[in-house]
C-alpha positions in Angstrom: -16.5 5.5 3.4 -16.3 9.0 4.7 -16.8 7.5 8.4 -14.3 4.8 7.9 -11.6 7.1 6.8 -12.4 9.2 9.8 -11.9 6.2 12.3 -9.0 5.6 10.2 -7.2 9.1 10.9 -8.4 9.1 14.1 -6.8 6.2 14.9 -3.3 7.3 13.7 -3.6 10.8 14.8 -3.3 8.9 18.4 -0.4 6.9 17.4 2.9 6.8 19.1 4.7 4.6 16.9 6.7 5.5 13.9 6.0 2.5 11.9 3.0 0.1 10.5 3.8 -3.8 10.2 6.9 -3.1 7.9 8.0 -6.5 9.0 5.0 -8.2 8.1 5.3 -7.1 5.0 9.0 -7.5 4.9 8.6 -11.2 5.3 5.0 -11.4 3.1 7.4 -10.2 0.3 10.5 -12.2 1.0 12.4 -8.9 1.5 12.0 -7.8 -1.9 14.5 -10.3 -3.2 12.5 -10.6 -6.5 13.2 -7.2 -7.2 17.1 -7.5 -7.4 19.8 -6.3 -5.5 20.1 -2.8 -7.5 16.8 -2.7 -9.1 16.0 0.8 -11.1 12.6 2.2 -9.3 12.5 5.6 -10.8 9.7 7.5 -9.8 7.7 5.7 -6.8 4.4 6.4 -6.2 2.6 4.6 -2.5 -1.3 5.0 -2.8 -2.8 4.6 0.9 0.7 5.5 2.2 -0.8 6.0 5.7 1.6 8.2 8.3 4.7 6.1 8.4 4.7 4.3 4.7 5.8 1.1 3.7 8.2 2.6 1.0 11.0 3.0 3.8 10.7 -0.5 4.5 11.2 -1.5 1.0 14.1 0.9 0.8 15.8 -0.5 3.8 16.0 -3.9 1.7 17.1 -2.8 -1.7 19.4 0.0 -0.4 21.3 0.3 -3.7 17.7 0.9 -5.5 17.6 3.8 -8.4 15.3 6.0 -7.2 14.4 9.2 -8.6 11.4 10.5 -6.6 8.5 9.6 -3.6 5.3 10.6 -4.3 3.0 9.4 -1.1 -0.8 9.7 -1.8 -3.4 8.9 1.5 -6.9 10.9 1.9 -6.0 11.6 5.5 -2.8 13.2 4.6 -3.7 16.6 5.6 -4.5 15.1 9.7 -1.1 12.8 9.4 0.8 15.9 8.5 -0.7 17.9 11.2 -1.4 15.6 13.8 0.7 12.4 14.1 4.0 13.1 16.0 6.0 10.2 14.0 4.9 10.8 11.3 8.1 9.4 8.7 7.5 12.6 6.1 6.6 15.2 8.2 9.8 17.2 7.3 9.2 16.8 3.6 12.1 14.1 3.3 11.7 10.2 3.9 12.8 8.8 7.6 14.9 5.7 7.0 14.2 2.5 8.8 16.0 1.0 11.6 18.6 3.8 11.5 18.9 7.5 11.6 18.9 10.0 9.0 16.5 10.4 5.8 16.5 9.1 2.4 18.3 11.5 -0.3 14.8 11.6 -2.5 12.6 14.7 -3.2 9.1 13.7 -1.6 5.4 14.9 -2.7 2.5 14.3 -0.8 -1.3 14.7 -2.0 -4.5 13.6 -0.2 -5.7 13.2 -4.0 -4.7 10.8 -6.3 -2.3 11.6 -9.0 -4.5 10.7 -11.8 -2.5 12.9 -14.4 0.8 11.2 -14.0 2.0 7.6 -14.2 4.9 6.3 -12.4 8.0 3.6 -12.7 7.0 2.1 -9.5 3.6 1.8 -7.6 3.3 0.3 -4.0 0.0 -0.3 -2.6 -0.3 -2.1 0.7 -3.4 -3.2 2.6 -5.2 -0.1 1.0 -8.8 -1.9 -1.0 -10.6 -2.9 1.7 -10.8 0.8 3.3 -11.6 2.7 -0.4 -15.0 4.1 -1.6 -15.0 2.1 -4.3 -13.1 -1.4 -5.3 -13.4 -1.2 -8.8 -12.5 2.3 -9.6 -9.6 2.5 -7.5 -8.3 -0.7 -9.2 -8.7 0.8 -12.5 -6.7 4.3 -10.9 -4.1 2.1 -9.7 -3.6 0.3 -13.0 -3.9 3.9 -14.7 -0.6 5.4 -12.6 1.6 2.3 -13.4 3.8 3.6 -16.5 3.6 0.4 -19.1 6.5 -2.2 -18.2 6.4 -0.5 -14.6 6.4 -2.6 -11.4 3.5 -3.0 -9.2 3.7 -4.3 -5.4 0.6 -4.8 -4.3 -0.4 -6.6 -0.9 -4.1 -7.1 0.0 -6.5 -9.1 1.4 -9.4 -10.9 -0.7 -12.3 -12.7 0.7 -14.4 -15.9 0.4 -17.6 -14.2 2.3 -19.2 -12.1 5.0 -20.1 -13.5 8.3 -23.7 -12.2 9.2 -22.6 -10.5 12.3 -19.6 -8.6 10.0 -20.9 -5.1 10.0 -21.4 -5.5 14.1 -17.8 -5.8 15.0 -15.5 -2.9 15.3 -13.2 -4.4 12.0 -16.1 -3.0 9.6 -15.7 0.7 10.7 -12.1 0.5 9.2 -12.4 -1.8 6.6 -15.8 -2.0 4.6 -14.5 -3.0 1.2 -14.5 -7.0 0.5 -13.2 -8.1 -2.3 -13.6 -11.5 -3.7 -10.3 -13.7 -5.8 -12.2 -13.4 -8.9 -11.6 -9.7 -8.7 -7.9 -9.5 -8.2 -7.8 -12.7 -10.8 -9.0 -10.2 -13.6 -6.7 -7.6 -12.3 -3.8 -9.5 -12.8 -4.3 -10.3 -16.1 -2.8 -6.8 -17.2 0.4 -7.7 -15.5 3.4 -10.4 -15.6 3.3 -12.0 -12.1 7.1 -11.6 -11.0 6.4 -12.3 -7.3 3.4 -14.3 -5.4 3.0 -15.6 -1.9 -0.5 -16.0 -0.1 -1.3 -16.9 3.3 -4.3 -17.8 4.7 -5.6 -16.5 8.2 -8.3 -17.9 10.5 -10.1 -15.4 12.7 -12.9 -14.8 14.0 -15.9 -13.9 12.9 -15.2 -16.4 9.4 -14.7 -14.2 6.6 -13.1 -11.1 8.4 -9.4 -11.9 7.2 -9.5 -14.8 4.8 -6.2 -14.7 2.7 -3.4 -12.1 2.4 -1.5 -12.2 -0.8 1.8 -10.2 -1.8 2.8 -9.8 -5.4 5.0 -7.9 -7.3 3.8 -7.3 -10.8 5.0 -5.7 -13.9 2.3 -3.8 -16.1 2.4 -5.7 -19.4 3.9 -2.9 -22.0 1.5 -3.4 -24.9 -1.4 -2.6 -22.7 
C-alpha cells in the first residue's frame, strides 16, 4: 500500500493539469440531477480527494446547493499542497471548475481520515482500489456519513484477476480489487437514489471490469 501511495503522489506531483476526469464523472452521475436543483449538502467530506477534487465538479452542476463547509482528505495531502502547482485548494479555498474564482466555503485539509466526526455529504470517487484494507475503509466511509446523509460513490468492481495483473504498471496504483458482492452488502445500509454502471473492456481481462456510480442516502435507523 505504501508503494502504491508513493506511485500515486509522484504521478500527481509531476502533473501540469488542473482536474482529473471530472467530465467523466459528470456523465456517469448524469450531471448529479438526482440531487435536485437546490440540495442541502451541509458539511461535505471528500475522501481520497487527490490534488484537484471531484467536489468542484459537483458544485459546478448544482451551483445553488446549500453548503456549510468542505473537508478534503487524502493520504498524499502534504505532497499535493506542497508540490502540485495547480492543486485546486492550495490557497485554502476551492477553485471553481470551468470558470475563474473560488467557492465561498471554508476548506479543511487532512492526510488522516476524520474518524471522529460525521458529515452531511460524503464523496468518494475511484478510491477503494488505492486503499490499504478495503473492508476497513468501507466501514470508515460508512461511519463518516450522518444518519440520513448522502454518499456520492463511484468505483470499480471486478470479476477476477488476470494471472499477469501483478506484472503490469496499473497494479502499482490500484492494488485492491473488490468484487460486486462486497458492494452489494455495503449498499444494504443505504437507500439508492441513483445508480449507473458501465462495463469497461480492457486488457488484461479483469483490470477494470465495471465502473459504477451511486448516490446513496444512509438509512436513518442504522
